[in-house]
C-alpha positions in Angstrom: 0.0 0.0 0.0 1.3 3.4 -1.0 2.1 5.9 1.8 0.1 9.1 1.5 1.6 12.3 3.0 -0.3 13.4 6.1 -1.1 16.9 4.7 -2.8 15.2 1.7 -4.9 13.0 4.1 -5.9 16.1 6.0 -6.8 17.9 2.8 -9.0 15.0 1.7 -10.6 15.0 5.2 -11.5 18.7 4.8 -12.7 18.2 1.2 -15.0 15.4 2.3 -16.3 17.4 5.3 -17.2 20.3 3.0 -18.9 18.1 0.5 -20.9 16.4 3.3 -21.9 19.7 4.8 -23.3 20.7 1.4 -25.3 17.5 1.3 -23.1 15.5 -1.2 -22.9 12.4 1.0 -24.2 10.0 -1.7 -20.8 9.5 -3.3 -18.9 6.2 -3.2 -15.4 6.1 -1.8 -14.1 5.8 -5.4 -16.2 8.8 -6.6 -15.0 10.8 -3.6 -11.3 10.1 -4.4 -11.9 10.9 -8.0 -13.7 14.2 -7.1 -10.8 15.1 -4.7 -8.2 14.4 -7.4 -10.2 16.6 -9.9 -10.3 19.3 -7.2 -6.5 19.1 -6.7 -5.9 19.4 -10.5 -8.2 22.5 -10.5 -6.3 24.1 -7.6 -2.9 23.3 -9.3 -4.1 24.8 -12.5 -5.4 27.9 -10.7 -2.1 28.3 -8.9 -0.1 28.0 -12.1 -2.4 30.5 -13.8 -2.0 33.0 -10.9 1.7 32.6 -10.4 2.8 35.4 -12.7 0.4 37.8 -11.0 1.6 36.8 -7.6 5.2 37.4 -8.7 4.2 40.8 -10.0 2.5 41.7 -6.7 5.6 40.5 -4.8 7.7 42.9 -6.9 5.3 45.8 -6.1 4.0 45.9 -9.7 0.3 45.7 -8.7 -2.4 47.8 -7.2 -5.5 47.0 -5.2 -8.5 45.8 -7.2 -11.2 48.4 -7.5 -14.2 46.1 -7.6 -16.7 49.0 -8.2 -14.7 50.1 -11.3 -14.7 46.5 -12.6 -18.4 46.2 -12.1 -18.9 49.5 -13.8 -16.9 48.3 -16.9 -18.9 45.1 -17.0 -22.2 47.0 -17.0 -20.9 49.4 -19.7 -19.9 46.5 -21.9 -23.3 44.7 -21.3 -25.1 48.0 -22.2 -23.1 48.3 -25.4 -24.2 44.8 -26.4 -27.8 45.5 -25.4 -27.7 43.1 -22.5 -29.2 43.8 -19.1 -31.6 46.4 -18.0 
């Protein structure tokens, strides 16, 4: 039997706990492991995608996100496309 790092076991434990709290307790053990592995891949992909931005922030090349300005731009684009109301 393969040895699993303790932090991975703990992460799986928390993953299962969250799923059960949301009512997803109908999964088999195999389905749970598969879902956890998919979750891990998604997290790894997100970290890889964000890495350049994180490095920019560490170098001081970023600024705080102005959520209101972003929302305003989204509404403007939607209005130009005739979407929304």
